[in-house]
N, C-alpha and C positions, 0 to 999 in steps of 0.2 A: 767463440766459445763452443759453437756446433763441431770442432774439428776437436778439441781438448777430451768430450764426453764421448766421440765416437772411439777416440783411441783409450781413454781409461776401461771401455768395457773391453778392450781386448787383451788387458793382464790377466795370466790366468795364473793358478797356483804351482803350474809349472815352470811358466816367466817366473816367478818367484825365487823358485828352487835354482832355476841358473844362474841368476842374479846373484843369490847366496855362493854357489859355486863358483862363477867367474870373481867375485870378489874376493872369496876365500885365496883362492889361487894367487890376486895380485899381492894381499897381504903377506902370505906366505913366501913370494919373490922378495918384497919388502925386506921379510925378515930375516932371509938367508944374506941377502943382499946389506943389510946392515947389523948382522950378528945381534938380532934384538930378539931376548925370548918374551917377552910380553908380546910382542907381534903372533909369536906360534900360539899363545894361550890366545889370543882374539879369536886367532885363524879357527882355532879349531873349537871355540864358541860359535863365532859364525855360520862355520859349517853346520856342527850340532845345531843349533835355529834354523837353518835353512832348511832339511833333513825334518826336524820333528815340526815345527809352527812355522813354515813358509810365507806363510800370510801378513808376519811382521814386517818381512823385505819389504811389502806393496808398493809405499811410496819411492822408494830407492829403485825397485825393479820400473815402476811408472816413467822417471826422469832416465834409467839406462835407456830404456826402449825408444824414448821420445828423441833420444840423442841417436840412437841408430838408425830413426826414420827420418830426421833431419840431415845427416851424415848420408845418407843414400840419396834424398833430393840433390843436395848441393853440391855433393864429390864429383859424379859421373860428369856434367858439364865443363866443371874446372879441368879434370884430368886430359877429358877429351880436347879442350882448348889449349893447354898444355901441349899434348903431343899435338896438335896443328900446326901449333908455333915452332915447334922443335924439328919436325920429320917433315909433315908436306908443303909446309911455305919452302925450307931449304931446298928439297927436292927438285919442285918446281924451278925455284930460280940457277940452279947448279944445269937443270937443263935447258933452259932456255940462256943460258952463257956458252953451252954446247952444241946450240942452235937445233937442237931435237924439234920437230914437229910431229909429234906422232898422229895427231888428231886434222892434221894438216889444214890448220889455220890461215895459215898465210897464202891456202888457195882459194879459201871459201868466198864467195862471191865474187870471184875476177873474174869469171869467166859462165859461160852457159852450162857446160858439163858438171858435173855432178863428183863431189871428192871424195865420197864413195867408193869403197874399194867392191869391185864387183868380185864374186865369188861363183863361180861354177864349180860347186862339189858336188856327186852324186853321193849320199851317204848309203853304205852297204850296212851290215848286222855287225861286222867287225869293228866299226867304230861306235858302237854303242855297246861293244861287248867290255870296254875295261875303258871307260869314261874318266877315272881318273886315277 
């Protein structure tokens, strides 16, 4: 309940106007899609209401912005999981099938020597001039 109360105080008059404008665009899209004159009238009325008295759209704005808050929490893990399973795992499997071992995991702890590549390079000012 505390989360809901905290969220409800964040909705401002500007948020209500923004919701009214987005809802107007959706109604206009539907009016053009279905060639319905009553929807154009409803869109005009909603736009007028969102400009003159935006506070009447407060309950709808609360639901709209709560939905956007929920989606901002839920969607990144889902999208990143899909990317992981569609990109990272196949690339790893292909590299394993081709026998690539960039990290030298097959040599790790096989002997007393390190698997780290020793890089003996003296950096100069030219190295730092155009790094990217």
